[in-house]
N, C-alpha and C positions, 0 to 999 in steps of 0.2 A: 163555266169557262167559256170564254169567247172563242169564236173560230179563228180569229187572228192570233190569239194567244196560243192556241193549240197548234197552229201551223208554225209559229215561231219556236215553240217548244220542240216540235218534230224537226224543224230545221236545225235547232241547236244540237239535238241528239244525233241527227244525220251528220252534222259537222264533226262531232266528237268521234263518231264511228269512222268517218273518212280520214280523220287526222290521228286516229289511234296509234298507228305505227310510229308516226313522227313524235307524238307525245311520249310514247314508251321509250323511244330512243333518247329524247331529251331528259326524261326522268332518270334513265340509267346513266347518262352522262353526268348529270348533277350528283347522283348517288356515288358514282365512281370517283368523281372529283372530291367529294366529301370524304370518302374512304381514304384516298391518297393523302389528303390534308391531315386527317386523323392519324394515319400511319406514320407520317413524318413527325408528328407531335409526340407520339408514344414510342417506347422502346419495344424491341422484338422479344419474343419468348426466349430465344437463345441468350440475348443480352440480359434479360431479367434473371434467367437461371444462373448465368455467370456471376452477376452481381449478388444474388442470394448466396451463392457458394462462397464468394469472397467475404461477405458479411458473416457467414457462419464460421469461416476460418478465423476472422478477426475476433469474433465473440469467444471462440475457443482459446485464442491467445490471451485475451483479456481475462478469461476465467482462470487460466494457468497463472497469470501474473497476480491476480487477486489471491489465489491460494498461496503463492509464494510470499506475498505481502502479509497475509494472515499469519503464516508461520513465523515470519520475522517479527510481527507485532506481538505474537504470543511469547516469543523469546524475550523481547524487550520488557513486556509486562512481567514475566517471570523474574527477570533480572531486577526490575524495580521493586518487586515484592520482597526480594532478598536483601535489598540495600538497607543499611541501618537508618533508623529514623533520627530526628533531632534529639529525642529523649535518649536513644541509645548512644548517640555521640556525646551527649552531656554526661551520661553515666560513665562512658569510657574516659572522658577527660578527667572526671573526678577520680576515677580509679588510678589513672596515670599520675595525677598529682599526689595521691596517697602513696603510691609506689615510689615516687621521687623523694618524698619525705622519709620514707622507710630506708631508701638507699643512702640518703644523707646520714641518717642515724647509724647505719651499718658502717659507713665510711669513718664516722667518728669513733666507733667501737674498734674498727681495724687500726685506726691511727693510734688509739690508746694501747691496743695490743702490741703494736710495733714499738712504741716507747717502752712498754714493759719488757718486751723481748730484748731490746738494747740494753736495758739495765741488767737483765739476767745474763746476757752475753758478756757484759763488762765484768760481772762478778765471777762468771765461769772462767773468763780470761785471767783474772787475778788468781783464782784458785789454780788454774792450769800453770800459770807462770810460777806460782809459789811451789807447786808440786814438782815442777821440772827443776826448779832451783835446788831442791833437796837432794836430788839424786846425785 
C-alpha cells in the first residue's frame, strides 16, 4: 500500500467517524419515512382482526345457507324419486282406457237391465190392475 492511499483511507475513516451521528440520523429518518409509507399502505392489526371476524361471520352465514339449500335439494330429489316415470304414466293411461271400456260395458248392461225392469213393471202393473179390478 502506498502512503498516500493509507492516508486517504485513514482520512475516509476519520470522515465517517466524524459524520457518524449525522449518518445515523439520516439513516433513521429514511427508515422512519419508509416505515410510515409502509404503514399507510397496509392495514392495522385491529382492522385486520375486524375484517377476519366479518369474514368468519359471512362464512358461517354461507355455511348455514348451504345447509338449508342442501335440505331443500334433498327434499326435491326425494320428491322427484317418487314421481311416476313415463312408463308408469303409460301403464296408468292404459289402465284408465281399460276401465273406461269396462264402464261402457256396464252402462250397456245397466241400460239393458232398465229396459227389462220396465217390461217387468208393465206386466206387474197389468197384473195389479187386473187384480184390483176383480175385487
